KEDRENKE-220930 format. One record per residue: x negated, y, z negated of N, C-alpha, C in turn; residue in three letters. Coordinates in pm, whole numbers, plus 50000, padded with zeros to 5 digits. Layout:
# residues N
XYZXYZXYZALA...
This chain:
# residues 342
499164988050000500005000050000499135012550000MET499475022050086498695034250096498905043249974LYS497875051149943497955060849834498525073849890VAL499535079349822500115092149864499245103549810LYS498695111449901497775122149866498425135849878TRP498005144649787498305158849798497005166549807GLY497025177649878495845186249891496155199649826VAL495325203249729495555215349649494675226649702LEU495175233649803494415244649860494225243050010GLY494035254450076493905254650223492515259450264THR491495255050191490115259150219489645253850353ALA488615260350407488095256550538487595242150540ALA486905237850434486365224250434487475213750441ILE488625216950382489755207850391490215206450535ALA490215217650607490725217850744489805210850843SER488495213750835487595208450938486925195350901TYR487015191250775486275179250734487115168950660ALA487635172850542488245162750456489595157850508THR490475166950547491795162350595491665153850721ILE490815157550820490605148350932490115134550887PRO489275134350782488845121550728489995113950663GLY490865121150594492025114950532492945108950637MET493055115750751493895110550860493365097350914GLN492045095550908491435083250957491435072150853GLN491525075750725491425065950617492605056250621ALA492315043450620493355033250635494315032750517GLU493845036250397494695034850278495215048250227ASN495225058450314495645071950275496905076150349CYS497875081550275499055087750335499025102650302GLU498925111050404498955125550384500385129550351LEU500595133350227501975135850183502285150550158TYR501435157450080501785171150039500605180550050ALA500895192950089499905203650093500425215250009ILE499555221549932499945233049851498935244249870ALA499425256449868498555268149878499265280149821GLY498595291449821499185303649767499795312249877ARG499515308850002500045316350116501065307650190SER502285312550200503325305150271502935302650416GLU502285312550477501865311250617500835300150634GLU499815299850546498785289550557499345275650530LYS500225274650431500835261650400501605256550521VAL502355265350585503125261350703502215256750817ALA501095263750835500145260050941499525246350914LYS499105244050789498515231050754499535219850769PHE500755222350724501815212250732502065208050876LYS502125217950964502375215051105501165208551173GLU499975213851145498775208851212498445194451175LYS498585191151046498125178050999499265168250970PHE500505172850977501625163750960501955160150817GLY501685169250722502095166750584503625165850578PHE504105157250490505555155650476506185167650407GLU505505172950305506045184450232504955194950213VAL505375207450196504455218350169504965226650053GLY504055230749967504435238549849503665251649845TYR504355262549813503695275149784503535275749632VAL502325273249586502065272249442501555258349408GLY500395257949342499765245149310500585237049209TYR501255244049116502005237049012503085228149070GLU503705232649179504805225049238504315211649292LYS503135211649351502595199049401502305189449285LEU501735194749177501395186249063502645180848995LEU503775187649012505035183048952505745172649037SER505265170349157505905160849248505515146549207ASP506465138449163506135124949116505655115649227PRO505865119449353505415110949464503915112049489ASN503305122849443501865124949464501085116149366VAL500235107449420499425098749335498005103949316GLU497455109949420496075114949416496015128849476ALA495095136949424494985150849467493545153849507VAL493405160149623492105165349666492075180249637TYR490995184849569490895198749526489675205449589ILE489885214149689488785221549753488795236449716PRO489175239549593489295253449548487925259349517LEU487835272749501486555278849461486045273049329PRO484735273149313484085266249201484585270649064ASN484885283449048485235288648916486585283848865ASP487435278548953488735273648905488865258448918ILE487765251648944487795237048947488295231348814HIS487675235748704488005229848574489485231048544LYS490045243048562491465245148530492365235548607GLU492185235048739493125227448820492825212548821TRP491575208848800491265194548785491945189148660VAL491785196048548492385191248423493905191448431ILE494475201648493495935202048508496435190348593ARG495675187048697496055175648781495935162548705ALA494855161048630494655148848551495755147348447LEU496105158248381497155157648279498535155248339GLU498665157948469499915154748539499925140248587ALA498865132748552498805118648587498315115748727GLY497625125548788497125123648924495645119548922LYS495275110649012493865108049038493325119949117HIS492045123149098491515135549156490195133149228VAL490115138749349488865140249423488605155149431LEU487565159949363487285174349357486005177649431CYS486065188249511484885192349587483695195149494GLU482525192749549481305195949478481085211149479LYS480385216849381480065210449255481315209349168PRO481475198249102482665195949021482855206948918LEU481765211148855481855220348741480765230948749ALA480955241548670479945252048663478815248448569LEU479015238148486477955233448396478305219348349ASN477345213048283477535199148241478625197748137ALA478785207848050479825207247948481215206948012GLN481415215348114482695215048185482935201448249GLU481905195848310482045182748374482455172148272ALA481815172548154482155162948049483605164248007GLN484075176747992485465179047953486435173648057GLU486085174848183486965169748289487025154448287MET485885148048272485885133448267486565128348141PHE486435135748031487165132047909488675132547934ASP489115142748007490545143948039491005132448128ALA490155128248220490495116748306490675104148222ALA489775101948127489875090148042491135090647955ARG491425102347899492615103747814493895100447890ARG493915103948017495135102148096495115089748184ASN494065081548167493955068748237494045070248389ASN493345080448440493275082648584491815084348624VAL491555084448753490195084848805489865098648858THR488685103648822488165116348873486845113648944LEU486735118349067485505116449145485085129749205VAL483785132649195483215144549258482955141549405GLU483325150949491483305148549636481945151849697ALA481105141749709479895142349790480085132049901TYR480715136150009481085126650114479865119250169ALA478735126250184477575119950248477065107950169TYR477315107650038476845096549956477605083549986LEU478705084550059479475072750097479065067350234HIS478225074550306477895070950443476825060150455GLY476805053850571475845043050596474415048150608GLN474245061150634472905066550652472125066250520TYR472715071850416472015071650287471965057450231ILE472945049350266472915035250225471675028450283GLU471355031550409470185025750473468895030950411SER468835044050384467665049850319467415043250184LEU468465041950105468315036049972467925021349980CYS468425014350080468055000250098466564999050127LYS466035007750213464605007350242463765010550119ASP464235020050039463515023349915463585011549818VAL464775006049802464974995049707464154982849745ARG463994980449876463234968749921461744971449934GLU461314983449898459894986549897459264987750034GLY460054991850134459534992950271458365002650279VAL458385013350197457255022750194456505021850060ILE456655010549991456025009049861456815016449754GLY456105021049652456765028449543456755043449576ASP457825050349544457925064549576456955072749491ILE456245081649558455365091249491455905105449499LEU456605108549610456995122449635458235122849724TYR459165131749689460365134349770460435149349796ILE460655153049921460815167149958462085168550041ASP462945178050003464175180350079464375195250100THR465205198350199465575212350225466965212750286ALA467695223450255469005225950314469155241150325PHE468965246350446469015260750470470115263650571LEU470895274050544472005277450632471985292350666THR472905296150753473125310250780473805316850659GLN473775330050658474435337350551475905339650581GLY476545347450496477975349950508478255364850499TYR479205369550582479635383350570480515384950446LYS481385375250423482235375050305482615360650275GLU482425356650149482705342850110482585342049959ASP483275332349897483165330849752481745327549710PHE480955321949801479565318549770478725330949738ARG479195342649774478465355149751478795361349616LEU479755355549544480245361949422479985353249300HIS479275358749204478905351249085480115346949004LYS481125355848995482295352548914483095340848971GLU482845337349096483515325949157482615313549166GLN481485314249097480575302849101479795302049230GLY479435313849285478695314049410477215311149391GLY476485310949502475055308549496474645295449560GLY473365294549591472865283349669472555270849587MET472275272349458472085260349377473395252649369ILE474485259549342475785253049339476175247649477TYR475925255449582476445251949714475575241849788ASP474255243649785473345235349863472375227349776LEU471935233149666470995226149580471545212949530GLY472855212449511473475200149463473305188649562CYS473185191749691472895181249789471485175649767TYR470535184549749469145180149729468985172149601CYS469665176349494469535169249367470245155749371THR471405155049435472095142049442471375132449536THR470775137649643469945129249729468775123649650MET468115132349574466985128049492467395117349392THR468485119649320468935110049220469315096749284LEU469915097149402470295084749470469065076649510SER468055083449563466825076649603466075071249481LEU466045079049373465355074549252466105063149184LEU467415063249194468195052049141467885039349219ARG467735040549352467355029049434465965024149396ALA465045033649373463695030149331463715022749198ARG464455028249101464475022448967465135008648966ALA466055006149059466734993149062465774981749094SER464594985249144463574974949168463024969549036ARG463154977448930462564973748801463604972248691TYR464784978448710465824978548607467054971248660VAL467504960948587468634953048634469974960048610ASP470114966448495471384972448456471404987248491ASP472284991148585472345005048631472785014548522ALA473455009448418473935018048310473045017648186SER471875011548197471015009548081470235022148045SER469675021947926468845033147880467605034647969ALA467095023548020465925024148107466245031348238ALA467435029048294467845036148415468045050948385MET468645053948271468855067848233467515075148221ASP466545068448161465215074448147464575076848284GLU464735067448375464125068648508464685080348588ALA465915084548555466585095148630466625108348555LEU465885109248446465835121648367464525128948395THR464575141048450463345148248484462475151048361PRO461165149948379460235153748273460075168848267GLU460165175348382460205189948385460915194648511TYR461445206848504462095213448618461595227748623ILE461115231848740460675245748759461325250848888ARG461705263548887462325269249008462115284249011ALA462025289549131462005304049152463115307349251VAL463705319049236464805322449323464875337149356GLY465435339949472465725353649514467195356249485GLU467465366049399468835369249362469355381349439LEU470635381049473471265392449538471565403249434THR472065414549480472425425249387473525420949291ASP474325411149331475385405949244474875395249148GLU473585391749158473015381749070473195367449117GLY473545365849245473725352549303472425348049370VAL472045335449349470825330149409471015327649558ASP470215334749639470325333749784469265324549844ALA468145322849774467025314849825466285309249705PHE466125295949701465545289449582464545278749625VAL463425278549555462455267749568462275261149433GLY462245247849430462175240749302461215229049309ALA460645225749193459845213649178460285206349052ILE460205193149056460565184848941459605173048934MET459505167448816458745155048799459595145148721LYS459615132648771460385122048708459425111248655PHE459895102948562459055092148510458485083448622PRO457285078448598456595070648700455755079248791GLY455655092148757454815101148835455425105748966GLY456745104948979457405109249103457605124349102VAL457005131049200457195145449215458275148149320ARG459025158849297460125162549386460055177549413VAL460315181549536460425195749568461595197849663SER462205209749655463245212849753463385227849771PHE463925231549887464225245549921465675246249968ASP466395256349919467755258749966467955273649982VAL468835277350074469105291650089469985294850207GLY470605306650198471365312150311470495322950374MET469485318450449468415327450494468235327550646VAL469145321250720468965320050865469755330550943LEU470105341550876470795352450943472295350450946GLY473045361350937474505360350939474995355151074VAL474325359351181474675354551315473515346751375ASN472825339151291471635332051334471935318951404GLY470895310851417470995298151489471035286551391PHE472125279051393472215266151327471875265851180GLY471305254751138470885252450999469665243351000ARG469085241250882467865233350872467995223450757TYR467895210650789467925199950690466635192050701ASP466085188050589464815180550590464805170550475ARG464265158750503464025148850399462715141750429LEU461835141350329460555134450342460355126350215TYR460105113450231459855104550117458495098150137ILE457575100550046456215094950058456045084049953HIS455625072249999455405061149909453965056349912GLY453685045949835452325040649826451915033149952THR452885029050036452565021450157453095027950284ARG453665039850273454195046150393455065058050359GLY455775062950460456615074850441457835074050531ALA458875081350490460105082550569460335097250598ILE460675100350724460975114050763462335114650832ARG463115124550794464445126250853464785140950866SER465435144450975465975157950992467465157451020GLU468095146450981469535144850999470275154050903VAL471305160750952472085169750868472975161750773GLU473175167250653474115161150559475495160050625TYR476165148750600477535146250646477665144450796ASN476555141550864476625138351006477245124551025GLN477795122151143478335109051178477855105251317GLU478105092851354477675088051484476405079751474GLY475615079551581474365071951584473235080951536SER472705078151418471675086451355470415078051333LEU469295084951314468055077451295467055085051209SER466155077451148465015083151077463795074651108TYR462615080251082461375073251115460655068650989ARG460125056650998459325050950890457885049850941ILE456975056150867455555056050904454805046950808PHE454155036750864453265028150786451975026550863ARG450955021650798449645020850863449745012750992GLU449445019551102449415012751231450765011151299GLY451845016551240453145014951305454115026151268GLU455025028651360456135037951337457415030551371VAL458325029951275459605022951294460715033251306ILE461505032151412462675040651428463885032951375GLU464465037951266465605031251205466895038151251ARG467705031151330468965036751380470125031651295SER471045040751266472175037451179473465042951240VAL474475034751249475795039351295476585043851173LYS476995056451173477615062451055479045066851085VAL479975062251002481375066251014481565080450960ASP482765085850983483105098950927483035097950774GLN482105105250713481835103850570483045106850482ASN483845116650523485005120650442486075109650443TYR486205102750553487075091050560486625080550458LYS485315078250454484775067950365485005071250219LEU484845084050181485025087550040486485086449998GLU487415089950088488835088850057489245074150046VAL488745065950137489055051650131488515045450003GLU487325049749960486745043949839487575047349716GLN488015059749704488855063349590490185055849598LEU490695053849718491915046049733491755031849680GLY490595025849706490335012349654490185012449502ARG489625023249449489545024549303490935024649242CYS491845032049306493205033349255493975020249270ILE493895014049386494695002049414494064989149363ARG492734988249372492064975449344491174975649221ASN491064987049155490214987849036488734988249065GLY488364991949189486954993049225486295004349145GLU485025002849113484285013249042483915024449138THR484165036949100483785048149189482315047749224PRO482015050449350480625050849393479885062249323HIS480575073549305480005084849233480605084649093ILE479855079848997480365077548862480325090348779THR481065090648667480955102048576479525104348530PRO478815093548501477435094948453476555101748558GLU476735098048684475955104148792476255119048802PHE477535122648799477915136748811477415145148694SER477515139748574477055147248457475545148648457ILE474845137948495473385138748505472975149548606ARG473645149848719473335159848821473655173848771ASN474785175348700475165188448647474125193748549ALA473525185048471472475189248378471265194648453LYS470925188348564469815193148645470145206848705ILE471365208448755471775221448810471755232148701LEU472175228648580472105238148468470685243248448ASP469725233848450468325237648428467805246348542ALA468185243248664467755251248780468315265348772LEU469585266648737470215279848724469515288148617LEU469165281648507468435288648401467065293348450HIS466405284748526465065288148576465075300548665GLU466095302048749466105313448842466755325848782VAL467215324948657467815336548592469255339148628GLY469945328848674471345330348715472235333848596TYR471955327648483472815329548367472355340948278ASN
């Protein structure tokens, strides 16, 4: 039986990414759309074929037919509407970053437990076959043990957007840095699984806890981080660096994504963009050989919606667990402190 979904908000990411993925998901029924603009709600309802449309988020949460809610609202109101949805008995998929800090994230997951529903932070790319392949190569020691990870996610700037406003949870650590940190944690979890059997054990927790975090950032006049460089060190001597920013011009060319993993026996290089689909590839460099690893990747947003549907219907464990989200939120907290955001 399909899960009846409601979408709380008419954000751009819902329109161009998540809702198209929901339409492809085999276990998803697009049922309700809610927004604050009657005009936008009507457009979404017609374009995507929602059965009902509501002007006002509360009305959607009061609909007993809605089983799960996708929330793509601005960062500063995630906590309010996530908890309200959970207390209404709805399962929730909330856009990243789930919370403005680790304490907020903990409060949201506590609310999910109290109400016996599932809350998942939406990192669609973590559900894709591309990162699954990367983690498999790390886990199987294709490049030996990891020594260094370097990532980057740089985009164009914005003339006007919530990302430019501190009071709305704007800035590049929240918007882009979270991709670099979740990629890092996923790769390090794959590395640690070579030595640690229990993914929930204290040993795994230790392997994924940074020994130090350092960052420098360029802040806008509003105090929002526009360009950030960071370094971290994890147990086992693993060094990590990343760059994020909206520095490619308001009317510039494209974006820049980078991933480099250096191990004791080789290295992996990728320039694939986050959330890409189709036929993708990365290169593995080892002494005397270069391997081109090709991966067929489905629409990532479809995969994340289907996975939460299986959690709801079949009791499957969420791929992105509360522990993973809270661990990542703690790292983001430290990065924000380092650049003077708070």
